[in-house]
N, C-alpha and C positions, 0 to 999 in steps of 0.2 A: 585767519588773520586778515579778512577782508576789511580794509580801512582806506580812507583817503589821506590826504596831506602827506606828511613825511614819516619815514621809519628810520630810527637811529640804529645803525648796524655797527657793532664793534668789529670793524673790518681788519684791524691789526692791533698790535700792542706795542707799547714803548717802555723803555727802561729809563726811569728818572736818573739823570746824571748829576743833578743838583737838588736843592731844596724845592718843594712844590711851588714856592713863590717865584723861583727863577726858572722852573720847569724846562730845563734843557733836556731834550729827549732824544733817544736813538731808537728808531724802529728796528725790530729784531724778530727773529723766528724762534731761536733757542737761546737760553741764558743759563749760566750756572745756577744751581739750586739756591745758593745764598742770595742771589739777586731777585728772586721772585717776589719778595716783599716790596720791592721798588717798581714793580711792573704795573702799568696803568693801561686801560683800554683806550684806543684811539677810535672815536666814533666818526662815522660818516653818514650824513643824511641822504637817503635815497627816496625817490618818489614812491608814494603808496598807491593804492588803487581802491576804487569804490565798487567795482563790479564783483559779483559773487563768484567764488571759485568752487562752490558746492556743486557736485555733479560733473565736474570736469573729468574727462576720461583720458586725456592726453595732454602733453605739454602745450600743444597748439591751442587747446581749449581755454587755457589760462589767459588772463589779461596780459598785455605786453609788459606792463610795469611789474607784474608778478614774475614773469619769465626773466626780466632784467634783474630782479631781486635774487632769484635763484642763481643766475650766472655770477652775480656779485659775491654771493656766499661761496660758490665754487672757487672763484679766484682768491678770495680771502683765506680759505682753508687749504688751498692747493690740492683739492681732491674733488672728483665728481660727486654729485648728488645722485643717488640711486633710486630713492623712493620719496614721493611727495604725498603727504596726507592732506586731503581737502575737506575732511570732516571726521566725526568720531567713529563712524562705522568702517569696518574692514573693507567694504566695497568702495569706499571713498578714498581710494589710494591710486596714485599713478606710479607705475613701476617703469622707470626709465632704463635701468639695467638691473638684472636680478642680482641682489647683493651677495648671493652664495654661489653664483654660477658663472 
């Protein structure tokens, strides 16, 4: 996902409390199942990067903007990221924490 400019990240979700035209929203984490039809993503633009991440072997090898993006995802989902793929091959993987250990 090496790119410049901005990346739109669905950092949270909101529950529409009125019609879309009046878009009163309430940010939430959990909602009753009958409300899921009224849930909309809340996008946040974060800086992208133009440097390649291919061949990165550790988190510190990634561009700062990529590290910030990973941290933003961790905050949005409320859980740590364990594995980062930097390419299609198995060896192009950064393991931050072993997901099963």
